[in-house]
C-alpha positions as CSV (number, residue, x, y, z in Angstrom):
1,M,165.7,-68.8,-49.7
2,E,167.0,-65.3,-50.4
3,A,170.0,-66.9,-52.2
4,I,167.7,-69.1,-54.3
5,L,165.6,-66.1,-55.4
6,K,168.7,-64.2,-56.3
7,L,169.9,-67.1,-58.5
8,F,166.5,-67.2,-60.1
9,G,166.7,-63.5,-60.9
10,E,170.1,-64.1,-62.7
11,Y,168.6,-67.1,-64.6
12,F,165.5,-65.1,-65.5
13,F,167.6,-62.4,-67.1
14,K,169.5,-65.0,-69.2
15,F,166.2,-66.6,-70.1
16,C,164.8,-63.3,-71.4
17,K,167.9,-62.8,-73.5
18,M,167.7,-66.2,-75.1
19,S,163.9,-65.7,-75.7
20,G,164.6,-62.9,-78.1
21,Y,164.3,-59.8,-75.8
22,D,168.1,-59.1,-75.7
23,R,168.0,-56.3,-78.2
24,M,164.9,-54.7,-76.6
25,L,166.6,-54.8,-73.2
26,Q,169.9,-53.4,-74.4
27,T,168.2,-50.4,-75.9
28,L,166.3,-49.4,-72.8
29,G,169.1,-47.0,-71.5
30,G,172.7,-46.0,-71.9
31,N,173.5,-46.8,-68.2
32,L,172.1,-48.8,-65.4
33,T,170.0,-45.9,-64.0
34,E,168.3,-45.2,-67.3
35,F,167.7,-48.9,-67.8
36,I,165.8,-49.2,-64.5
37,E,163.9,-46.0,-65.1
38,N,162.5,-47.4,-68.4
39,L,161.5,-50.9,-67.1
40,D,158.0,-49.7,-66.3
41,A,157.6,-48.5,-69.9
42,L,158.7,-51.9,-71.2
43,H,156.2,-53.6,-68.9
44,S,153.4,-51.4,-70.2
45,Y,154.3,-52.4,-73.7
46,L,154.5,-56.1,-73.0
47,A,151.1,-55.9,-71.2
48,H,149.4,-55.6,-74.6
49,S,150.7,-59.1,-75.5
50,Y,150.4,-60.7,-72.1
51,Q,147.0,-59.6,-70.7
52,E,147.4,-61.4,-67.4
53,M,150.9,-60.0,-66.7
54,N,151.1,-58.3,-63.3
55,A,154.5,-56.6,-63.4
56,P,156.2,-54.7,-60.5
57,S,157.1,-51.0,-60.7
58,F,160.5,-49.3,-60.2
59,R,161.5,-45.8,-59.3
60,V,165.1,-44.5,-59.0
61,E,166.5,-41.6,-56.8
62,R,170.0,-40.7,-58.0
63,G,172.8,-40.0,-55.7
64,A,176.5,-39.2,-55.8
65,E,179.5,-41.5,-56.5
66,G,177.5,-44.2,-58.3
67,K,174.9,-44.6,-55.6
68,M,171.2,-44.6,-56.0
69,L,168.0,-45.6,-54.2
70,L,165.7,-48.1,-56.0
71,H,162.1,-48.1,-54.9
72,Y,160.4,-51.5,-55.8
73,Y,156.6,-51.8,-55.7
74,S,154.8,-55.2,-56.1
75,D,151.4,-56.8,-55.4
76,R,153.3,-60.0,-54.5
77,S,155.2,-59.9,-51.3
78,G,158.4,-61.9,-50.6
79,L,159.8,-61.8,-54.2
80,C,161.9,-58.7,-53.8
81,H,165.1,-60.8,-53.5
82,I,164.8,-61.7,-57.2
83,V,165.6,-58.0,-58.0
84,P,169.3,-58.0,-56.9
85,G,169.8,-61.1,-59.1
86,I,168.4,-59.4,-62.2
87,I,170.0,-55.9,-61.6
88,E,173.4,-57.3,-60.9
89,A,173.3,-59.5,-64.0
90,V,172.1,-56.6,-66.1
91,A,174.9,-54.3,-64.8
92,K,177.6,-56.9,-65.5
93,D,176.3,-57.9,-68.9
94,F,175.2,-54.7,-70.4
95,F,177.2,-52.0,-68.7
96,D,180.5,-53.8,-67.5
97,T,179.7,-52.7,-64.0
98,D,179.6,-54.5,-60.6
99,V,176.9,-53.5,-58.2
100,T,176.1,-54.2,-54.6
101,M,172.5,-54.0,-53.4
102,D,171.3,-53.7,-49.8
103,I,167.8,-53.5,-48.5
104,L,167.2,-50.2,-46.5
105,D,163.5,-50.6,-45.8
106,V,160.5,-52.9,-46.4
107,N,156.9,-52.0,-45.7
108,Q,153.3,-52.5,-47.0
109,E,151.5,-49.5,-48.5
110,E,147.7,-49.4,-49.1
111,E,146.7,-48.7,-52.7
112,R,143.4,-48.8,-54.7
113,M,143.7,-52.5,-55.6
114,G,145.0,-53.6,-52.2
115,K,148.3,-53.6,-50.4
116,K,151.6,-53.3,-52.3
117,E,155.0,-54.3,-51.0
118,H,157.4,-51.3,-51.0
119,V,161.1,-52.2,-50.8
120,V,163.9,-49.6,-50.9
121,F,167.3,-50.8,-52.2
122,L,170.6,-49.0,-51.9
123,I,172.6,-49.6,-55.1
124,V,176.3,-48.9,-55.3
125,Q,178.0,-49.2,-58.7
126,K,181.7,-49.9,-59.4
127,S,183.1,-50.5,-62.8
128,H,185.4,-53.4,-63.5
129,G,188.2,-51.0,-64.4
130,Q,188.2,-49.5,-60.9
131,M,188.2,-53.0,-59.3
132,R,191.1,-54.2,-61.5
133,R,193.2,-51.1,-60.6
134,A,196.6,-52.2,-59.2
135,K,197.3,-51.9,-55.5
136,P,200.9,-51.5,-54.1
137,K,201.8,-54.2,-51.7
138,G,203.2,-53.4,-48.2
139,S,202.5,-49.6,-48.5
140,Q,201.3,-48.1,-45.3
141,D,199.9,-45.1,-47.1
142,S,197.9,-47.3,-49.3
143,Q,196.5,-49.2,-46.3
144,D,195.6,-45.9,-44.6
145,S,193.8,-44.5,-47.7
146,Q,191.9,-47.8,-48.1
147,R,190.7,-47.5,-44.5
148,D,189.7,-43.8,-45.1
149,R,187.7,-44.8,-48.2
150,E,185.9,-47.5,-46.2
151,V,185.0,-45.0,-43.5
152,L,183.8,-42.5,-46.1
153,G,181.8,-45.3,-47.7
154,V,180.0,-46.1,-44.4
155,L,179.3,-42.5,-43.8
156,S,177.9,-42.0,-47.3
157,F,175.7,-45.1,-46.8
158,L,174.4,-43.7,-43.5
159,R,173.7,-40.3,-45.1
160,M,171.8,-42.0,-48.0
161,K,169.7,-44.0,-45.5
162,E,169.0,-40.9,-43.5
163,K,168.0,-39.1,-46.7
164,Y,165.5,-41.9,-47.6
165,L,163.9,-41.9,-44.1
166,S,163.2,-38.1,-44.4
167,V,162.3,-38.2,-48.1
168,T,159.3,-36.0,-49.2
169,I,156.5,-37.3,-51.3
170,H,158.0,-35.6,-54.4
171,A,160.6,-36.8,-56.8
172,V,164.1,-35.5,-56.2
173,K,165.3,-32.7,-58.4
174,K,168.1,-33.6,-60.7
175,S,171.3,-31.6,-60.1
176,R,173.5,-30.3,-62.8
177,W,176.3,-32.6,-61.8
178,E,174.3,-35.6,-63.0
179,V,175.3,-36.7,-66.4
180,V,174.5,-39.4,-68.9
181,R,177.6,-41.4,-69.8
182,N,177.8,-43.3,-73.0
183,I,180.7,-45.7,-73.0
184,V,182.3,-46.6,-76.3
185,M,184.9,-49.4,-76.3
186,F,188.0,-49.1,-78.4
187,G,190.3,-52.1,-78.2
188,K,191.5,-52.5,-74.6
189,G,190.9,-49.0,-73.4
190,H,187.8,-47.0,-72.5
191,L,186.6,-43.7,-73.8
192,R,183.9,-41.7,-71.9
193,D,182.1,-38.8,-73.5
194,T,180.4,-36.6,-70.9
195,F,177.2,-34.8,-71.9
196,E,175.7,-31.9,-69.8
197,P,172.6,-30.2,-71.2
198,I,172.3,-26.4,-71.3
199,Y,169.0,-24.8,-70.5
200,P,167.8,-21.3,-71.6
201,E,167.3,-18.6,-69.0
202,R,163.6,-18.5,-69.9
203,L,161.3,-20.6,-71.9
204,W,161.0,-19.3,-75.4
205,I,157.5,-20.4,-76.1
206,E,154.2,-18.7,-75.3
207,A,151.4,-20.5,-73.5
208,K,149.1,-20.5,-76.6
209,T,151.7,-22.1,-78.8
210,F,152.5,-24.7,-76.2
211,C,148.8,-25.7,-75.7
212,T,148.5,-26.0,-79.5
213,A,151.7,-27.9,-80.1
214,F,150.8,-30.3,-77.3
215,P,147.0,-30.6,-77.7
216,F,146.8,-33.5,-75.3
217,H,148.4,-32.5,-72.0
218,V,147.3,-31.3,-68.6
219,I,149.1,-29.7,-65.7
220,F,147.8,-30.1,-62.2
221,D,149.1,-29.2,-58.7
222,E,149.4,-31.3,-55.5
223,S,145.7,-31.0,-54.9
224,L,144.9,-32.3,-58.4
225,Q,143.6,-28.9,-59.4
226,V,143.9,-28.4,-63.2
227,K,146.2,-25.4,-64.1
228,Q,146.2,-25.7,-67.9
229,A,145.2,-28.2,-70.6
230,G,145.9,-28.7,-74.3
231,V,143.4,-27.4,-76.9
232,S,142.2,-30.9,-78.1
233,L,141.8,-32.1,-74.5
234,Q,139.6,-29.1,-73.8
235,K,137.6,-29.7,-76.9
236,Y,136.7,-33.3,-76.0
237,V,136.5,-32.8,-72.2
238,P,134.8,-29.3,-72.0
239,G,134.7,-29.4,-68.3
240,L,138.5,-28.7,-68.1
241,Q,137.8,-25.1,-69.2
242,T,136.0,-24.5,-65.9
243,Q,137.9,-22.6,-63.2
244,K,139.3,-24.6,-60.2
245,V,138.3,-28.0,-61.5
246,R,140.0,-31.2,-60.1
247,L,141.5,-33.7,-62.5
248,D,140.1,-36.7,-60.6
249,E,136.5,-35.3,-61.1
250,Y,136.8,-35.9,-64.9
251,F,139.3,-38.8,-65.1
252,S,140.0,-42.0,-63.4
253,I,143.3,-44.0,-63.5
254,V,143.1,-47.2,-65.5
255,H,146.9,-48.1,-65.3
256,P,148.7,-48.4,-63.0
257,Q,146.0,-49.4,-60.6
258,V,146.8,-46.8,-57.8
259,T,144.9,-44.2,-55.9
260,F,144.4,-40.9,-57.7
261,N,146.6,-38.6,-55.5
262,I,149.9,-36.9,-56.0
263,F,151.7,-39.3,-53.6
264,S,150.7,-42.4,-55.5
265,I,151.5,-40.8,-58.8
266,C,155.0,-39.9,-57.6
267,K,155.7,-43.4,-56.5
268,F,154.9,-44.7,-59.9
269,I,156.4,-41.8,-61.8
270,N,158.2,-44.1,-64.3
271,S,155.1,-46.0,-65.2
272,Q,153.0,-45.2,-68.3
273,F,149.7,-43.8,-67.1
274,V,146.4,-44.5,-68.7
275,L,143.5,-42.2,-67.8
276,K,139.9,-42.7,-68.8
277,A,137.3,-39.9,-69.0
278,R,134.3,-40.2,-66.7
279,R,131.2,-40.6,-68.8
280,E,128.9,-38.9,-66.4
281,M,131.0,-35.7,-66.6
282,L,130.7,-35.4,-70.4
283,P,127.8,-33.6,-72.2
284,A,124.6,-35.7,-72.4
285,A,124.8,-36.1,-76.2
286,W,128.3,-37.7,-75.9
287,R,127.6,-40.3,-73.2
288,S,126.5,-42.9,-75.7
289,Q,129.9,-43.0,-77.4
290,P,133.0,-44.8,-76.1
291,A,134.8,-43.0,-73.3
292,L,138.1,-41.1,-74.2
293,K,141.2,-42.8,-72.9
294,L,144.6,-41.1,-72.7
295,R,148.1,-42.7,-72.5
296,G,151.3,-40.9,-71.5
297,Q,153.8,-40.0,-68.9
298,M,153.8,-38.0,-65.7
299,I,156.5,-35.4,-65.2
300,W,157.0,-33.8,-61.8
301,M,158.1,-30.1,-62.0
302,E,159.7,-29.3,-58.6
303,P,160.0,-25.5,-58.8
304,L,156.2,-25.2,-59.7
305,R,155.3,-28.2,-57.5
306,C,153.0,-29.3,-60.2
307,M,152.7,-32.5,-62.3
308,M,152.4,-32.4,-66.1
309,Y,150.7,-35.3,-67.8
310,L,151.9,-35.4,-71.4
311,C,149.7,-37.8,-73.3
312,S,148.0,-38.9,-76.5
313,P,144.5,-40.4,-77.1
314,R,144.7,-44.2,-76.8
315,L,143.5,-45.1,-80.3
316,R,144.4,-48.0,-82.5
317,S,142.2,-47.7,-85.6
318,L,140.2,-45.3,-87.7
319,Q,137.1,-47.0,-86.4
320,E,137.9,-46.1,-82.8
321,L,138.7,-42.5,-84.0
322,E,135.3,-42.3,-85.7
323,E,133.4,-43.8,-82.7
324,R,134.8,-41.0,-80.5
325,R,133.9,-38.4,-83.3
326,M,137.6,-37.4,-83.5
327,H,139.8,-36.5,-86.5
328,L,143.4,-37.0,-87.3
329,S,143.8,-33.2,-87.2
330,D,143.1,-33.3,-83.5
331,I,146.3,-35.1,-83.0
332,A,149.6,-33.2,-83.2
333,P,151.6,-34.0,-86.4
334,H,154.6,-35.0,-84.3
335,D,152.5,-37.5,-82.3
336,P,153.3,-41.1,-83.4
337,T,149.7,-41.9,-82.6
338,R,148.9,-40.7,-86.1
339,D,151.3,-43.2,-87.6
340,L,150.1,-45.9,-85.3
341,I,146.4,-45.4,-86.4
342,L,147.2,-45.4,-90.1
343,L,149.7,-48.3,-89.9
344,N,147.2,-50.3,-87.9
345,Q,144.4,-49.5,-90.3
346,Q,146.7,-50.7,-93.2
347,R,147.4,-53.8,-91.2
348,L,143.6,-54.4,-90.6
349,A,143.0,-53.9,-94.3
350,E,145.7,-56.5,-95.0
351,I,144.2,-58.8,-92.5
352,E,140.7,-58.4,-94.0
353,L,142.1,-59.1,-97.4
354,S,143.9,-62.2,-96.0
355,N,140.6,-63.3,-94.4
356,Q,138.8,-62.8,-97.7
357,L,141.4,-65.0,-99.4
358,E,141.0,-67.6,-96.7
359,R,137.2,-67.5,-97.2
360,K,137.6,-67.9,-100.9
361,K,140.1,-70.6,-100.4
362,E,137.6,-72.4,-98.1
363,E,134.9,-71.9,-100.7
364,L,137.2,-73.3,-103.4
365,R,138.1,-76.3,-101.1
366,V,134.3,-77.0,-100.5
367,L,133.6,-76.7,-104.3
368,S,136.6,-78.9,-105.0
369,T,135.3,-81.5,-102.6
370,H,131.8,-81.3,-104.1
371,L,133.4,-81.5,-107.6
372,A,135.4,-84.6,-106.6
373,A,132.3,-86.2,-105.2
374,E,130.3,-85.5,-108.4
375,K,133.3,-86.7,-110.4
376,R,133.3,-90.0,-108.5
377,K,129.5,-90.3,-109.2
378,T,130.0,-89.7,-112.9
379,E,132.9,-92.2,-113.0
380,T,130.8,-94.7,-111.1
381,L,128.0,-94.2,-113.6
382,L,130.4,-94.4,-116.6
383,Y,132.1,-97.6,-115.3
384,A,128.6,-99.1,-114.9
385,M,128.0,-98.5,-118.6
386,L,131.5,-99.4,-119.9
387,P,134.5,-101.4,-118.8
388,E,136.9,-99.2,-116.8
389,H,139.8,-99.4,-119.2
390,V,137.6,-98.5,-122.1
391,A,136.0,-95.6,-120.1
392,N,139.4,-94.2,-119.3
393,Q,140.5,-94.3,-122.9
394,L,137.3,-92.4,-123.9
395,K,137.9,-89.8,-121.2
396,E,141.3,-89.2,-122.5
397,G,140.0,-88.7,-126.0
398,R,141.6,-91.8,-127.4
399,K,140.0,-94.2,-129.9
400,V,139.2,-97.6,-128.5
401,A,140.4,-100.4,-130.8
402,A,138.3,-103.5,-131.1
403,G,139.7,-106.6,-129.3
404,E,139.6,-110.2,-130.2
405,F,139.0,-112.8,-127.4
406,K,139.8,-116.4,-128.5
407,T,137.5,-117.9,-125.9
408,C,134.8,-116.5,-123.6
409,T,131.4,-117.6,-122.3
410,I,128.2,-115.7,-123.1
411,L,124.9,-116.0,-121.3
412,F,121.4,-114.9,-122.4
413,S,118.2,-115.0,-120.3
414,D,114.6,-113.9,-120.8
415,V,111.3,-114.1,-118.9
416,V,108.9,-116.9,-119.9
417,T,105.5,-115.5,-121.3
418,F,106.8,-112.0,-120.9
419,T,104.6,-110.8,-123.8
420,N,101.5,-112.1,-122.1
421,I,102.5,-110.5,-118.8
422,C,102.9,-107.1,-120.6
423,A,99.5,-107.4,-122.2
424,A,97.8,-108.1,-118.8
425,C,99.6,-105.5,-116.6
426,E,100.1,-101.8,-116.3
427,P,103.5,-100.5,-117.5
428,I,104.5,-99.5,-114.0
429,Q,104.0,-103.0,-112.8
430,I,106.3,-104.3,-115.6
431,V,109.0,-101.7,-114.7
432,N,108.8,-102.7,-111.0
433,M,109.1,-106.4,-111.9
434,L,112.1,-105.9,-114.2
435,N,113.8,-103.5,-111.8
436,S,113.5,-106.0,-108.9
437,M,114.8,-108.9,-111.1
438,Y,117.7,-106.9,-112.7
439,S,118.8,-105.5,-109.3
440,K,119.2,-109.1,-108.1
441,F,121.1,-110.1,-111.2
442,D,123.3,-107.0,-111.1
443,R,124.4,-107.9,-107.6
444,L,125.3,-111.4,-108.8
445,T,127.6,-110.0,-111.5
446,S,129.8,-108.5,-108.7
447,V,129.7,-111.8,-106.7
448,H,130.9,-113.9,-109.7
449,E,132.9,-111.2,-111.4
450,V,131.2,-111.4,-114.8
451,Y,130.5,-108.4,-117.1
452,K,127.0,-107.3,-117.8
453,V,126.8,-106.4,-121.5
454,E,123.2,-105.1,-121.9
455,T,119.6,-105.6,-121.3
456,I,116.9,-105.3,-123.9
457,G,113.3,-105.6,-122.5
458,D,113.3,-108.8,-120.6
459,A,116.6,-110.1,-122.2
460,Y,119.7,-110.0,-120.0
461,M,123.2,-110.6,-121.5
462,V,126.3,-111.4,-119.5
463,V,129.9,-112.5,-120.6
464,G,132.8,-114.1,-118.8
465,G,136.3,-113.6,-119.9
466,V,135.6,-110.2,-121.5
467,P,136.9,-107.5,-121.2
468,V,139.5,-109.1,-118.9
469,P,140.5,-112.5,-120.1
470,V,140.2,-115.2,-117.4
471,G,140.6,-119.0,-117.6
472,S,137.6,-119.8,-115.3
473,H,135.1,-117.8,-117.4
474,A,132.8,-120.8,-118.0
475,Q,132.6,-121.7,-114.3
476,R,131.9,-118.1,-113.4
477,V,129.0,-117.8,-115.9
478,A,127.7,-121.2,-114.9
479,N,127.5,-120.2,-111.2
480,F,126.0,-116.8,-112.2
481,A,123.3,-118.8,-114.1
482,L,122.5,-120.9,-111.1
483,G,122.2,-117.7,-109.0
484,M,119.9,-116.2,-111.6
485,R,117.6,-119.2,-111.3
486,I,117.5,-118.9,-107.5
487,S,116.9,-115.1,-107.6
488,A,114.1,-115.4,-110.1
489,K,112.1,-117.4,-107.5
490,E,112.0,-114.2,-105.4
491,V,110.5,-112.1,-108.1
492,M,106.6,-112.4,-108.4
493,N,104.6,-112.4,-111.6
494,P,102.2,-109.4,-111.3
495,V,99.5,-111.4,-113.1
496,T,99.5,-114.7,-111.3
497,G,101.3,-113.7,-108.1
498,E,103.6,-116.7,-108.6
499,P,107.4,-116.6,-109.0
500,I,108.4,-115.8,-112.5
501,Q,110.2,-118.3,-114.7
502,I,113.3,-117.6,-116.8
503,R,115.1,-119.3,-119.6
504,V,119.0,-119.3,-119.7
505,G,121.2,-120.2,-122.5
506,I,125.1,-120.3,-122.4
507,H,127.6,-120.8,-125.1
508,T,131.4,-120.7,-125.2
509,G,133.5,-119.5,-128.1
510,P,135.5,-116.6,-129.6
511,V,134.2,-113.0,-130.0
512,L,135.2,-109.6,-131.2
513,A,134.5,-106.8,-128.6
514,G,134.6,-103.0,-129.1
515,V,132.9,-99.6,-128.6
516,V,130.3,-98.7,-131.3
517,G,129.1,-95.1,-131.9
518,Y,129.9,-91.7,-130.5
519,K,126.5,-90.9,-128.9
520,M,125.6,-93.2,-126.1
521,P,128.6,-95.5,-126.8
522,R,128.1,-99.2,-125.9
523,Y,130.6,-102.0,-125.4
524,C,129.3,-104.6,-127.8
525,L,130.3,-108.2,-128.7
526,F,130.3,-109.5,-132.3
527,G,130.6,-113.0,-133.7
528,D,128.8,-116.3,-134.2
529,T,129.3,-117.0,-130.4
530,V,126.7,-114.4,-129.6
531,N,124.2,-115.8,-132.1
532,T,124.7,-119.4,-130.8
533,A,124.3,-118.2,-127.1
534,S,121.0,-116.5,-128.1
535,R,119.8,-119.7,-129.8
536,M,120.6,-121.6,-126.6
537,E,118.3,-119.3,-124.7
538,S,115.5,-119.3,-127.2
539,H,115.5,-123.1,-127.5
540,G,115.8,-123.6,-123.7
541,L,113.0,-124.6,-121.3
542,P,111.5,-122.6,-118.3
543,S,113.7,-122.6,-115.2
544,K,116.5,-124.5,-117.0
545,V,120.0,-123.5,-117.9
546,H,120.7,-124.7,-121.4
547,L,124.3,-125.4,-122.4
548,S,126.0,-125.7,-125.8
549,P,128.5,-128.5,-126.5
550,T,131.5,-126.2,-126.1
551,T,130.2,-125.0,-122.8
552,Y,129.6,-128.5,-121.6
553,R,133.3,-129.4,-122.4
554,A,134.5,-126.4,-120.5
555,L,132.5,-127.3,-117.4
556,E,133.2,-131.1,-117.6
557,N,135.0,-132.4,-114.5
558,Q,134.8,-129.0,-112.8
559,G,132.4,-130.0,-110.0
560,F,129.0,-129.4,-111.8
561,E,126.1,-131.8,-112.2
562,I,125.1,-131.7,-115.9
563,T,122.5,-133.8,-117.7
564,E,122.3,-134.4,-121.5
565,R,119.2,-133.1,-123.2
566,G,119.9,-134.9,-126.4
567,E,120.0,-133.8,-130.1
568,I,117.7,-130.9,-131.0
569,E,117.2,-128.8,-134.1
570,V,118.7,-125.3,-133.6
571,K,117.6,-122.6,-136.0
572,G,120.4,-121.7,-138.3
573,K,122.7,-124.3,-136.7
574,G,121.2,-127.6,-137.6
575,K,121.2,-130.5,-135.2
576,M,123.1,-130.0,-131.9
577,T,123.5,-132.1,-128.8
578,T,122.8,-129.8,-125.8
579,Y,122.9,-130.1,-122.1
580,F,121.2,-128.8,-118.9
581,L,123.1,-127.4,-115.9
582,I,121.6,-128.8,-112.7
583,R,123.8,-127.6,-109.8
584,N,127.3,-127.0,-108.4
585,L,128.3,-130.0,-106.4
586,K,130.9,-128.1,-104.4
587,A,128.9,-125.0,-103.4
588,S,125.7,-124.4,-101.5
589,E,123.0,-122.0,-102.5
590,D,124.2,-119.4,-100.0
591,E,127.7,-119.5,-101.5
592,I,126.2,-119.3,-105.0
593,M,124.2,-116.2,-103.9
594,G,127.2,-114.7,-102.1
595,K,125.5,-114.8,-98.7
596,P,127.3,-115.3,-95.4
597,Q,127.2,-118.8,-94.1
598,A,124.6,-119.3,-91.2
599,R,126.2,-120.6,-88.0
600,L,124.8,-123.6,-86.2
601,D,124.1,-123.7,-82.5
602,S,124.1,-127.5,-82.2
603,E,127.0,-129.6,-81.1
604,G,128.3,-129.9,-84.7
605,K,129.0,-126.1,-84.9
606,Q,132.7,-126.3,-85.1
607,E,132.7,-129.1,-87.7
608,R,130.2,-127.2,-89.8
609,E,132.3,-124.0,-89.7
610,A,135.4,-126.0,-90.6
611,S,133.7,-127.7,-93.5
612,S,132.3,-124.4,-94.8
613,I,135.8,-122.9,-94.8
614,L,137.1,-125.9,-96.7
615,L,134.2,-125.9,-99.2
616,L,134.7,-122.2,-99.8
617,D,138.3,-122.8,-100.5
618,V,137.6,-125.6,-102.9
619,F,134.8,-123.6,-104.5
620,S,137.0,-120.6,-105.0
621,T,139.9,-122.7,-106.4
622,N,137.8,-124.7,-108.9
623,N,135.1,-122.3,-109.9
624,F,136.3,-118.7,-109.3
625,G,140.1,-118.8,-109.7
626,S,141.7,-116.6,-112.3
627,A,143.8,-118.0,-115.1
């Protein structure tokens, strides 16, 4: 299991590199020690993006000859074997170093949020150059020196372990011999620049200047007693100006979740600490505002045996600054918190602008949807008044040229005794009667695909073969006329309460069609065919469909029952032999009306359905087919 966890650690490091964190990891430190010391800071940063992340904590004690003690703290026990896989992969990939890791001690320590597993590793570093150094073969001196080095290594390991077992609660003071090595590669060789800092004999800064330059800092001893505090921190936590005050009386630790004592702070010295002011210790007038939060690092000062908390207010926007009644002048000019607040405020302003644009975009989308719906309504109304191709030409501003149709079939109808009905009824009754009748007729125009030209009073005009020429125009208009006669039986005379009676006249011939006028343009038909169709209607009989000779010839042998009326005198036309349309021999009333066929429940159900399908096919072919 340990080997599997170690392999997982190596894979996890490679996975983080492939996921885009390689540059961030490479810049954590110039060597392995610095890398490990800054892992906690990286985890604190990532916690802002991954709220549920529960990262471990690392602390390093430096030793001689490339050795160090690594203290690992985690809420999850049993996963410590992942650490060697990660550390060894980092050392080899980033620092060209091989390391060996051994566990010195494992124990459970009680903290504020429960027990934490504390594992101590001994890390021994060895560069690849040292490992590749040539070794003379067969040399007794070389073998003796190798054995001496092994003995010294064992003794060094034992001293390191003994040092850990007797370690104090404080961080180890760094010796002058410790250096930060930056390795720069030139070709095949290695160049190492050694840097050793020089410290002044005394600190050239007075206390007042220090407290002003670092307005948010506090220094406290092992008993958490406050020794000094920055000027801004004193301003917003006035209790810190009191003598012999303890830090934990005014603040609680938010992150990491550890007990507020010097021992726990030393264990997580590399972590970023977040402290929150206790509301009950603030002046009464301030308790309604959000509590002050501080974010920074803990620095142990061994000669003074004190801890310095160098921090900044944890603020992300001007709104949070105002809510705490603070100002940018309270923050030191060198503190990046100033830039963070202003940059974030700029980002929030850009987000708000983006949100406004999104809202406007959504409003425009809704308006566009409503506009499209209104446009469809307008087009539907326009197409109900004019043929579609004519309406489109008018919308485009083009002039609609008149068209000549060599043959078409025109129908006129009116209500018998309409004048007497109007004289005996209220206007609203007439409107309701005509609306009921015309609604039924309009539905039939869609069923039989004929064009409604206009209505004038009780007169209803329809044409077949215009504006779209079609060879079956006479059959379509004839079927429409039969449907009109059936529909009229469903409309009641408001005077007598009986079904109304209509006269229908049909004539077939050539016409000229076009749009007349600019205001309320109408699609009109011109020619003698229109006059003759009107004469067929006026000379017709109640509940009869009156046909002219040309219409009779167009319907002959098309499956219609037609009877001859005989020769009559037609005004303006002289004597004409006319005919009456009785019925369609190949279609039922339901088919004429465009209604679905009723199914039978008797034994002849299948035969009836089959015959209905056949009849519809024949009816469509002979009477509704296009040219």
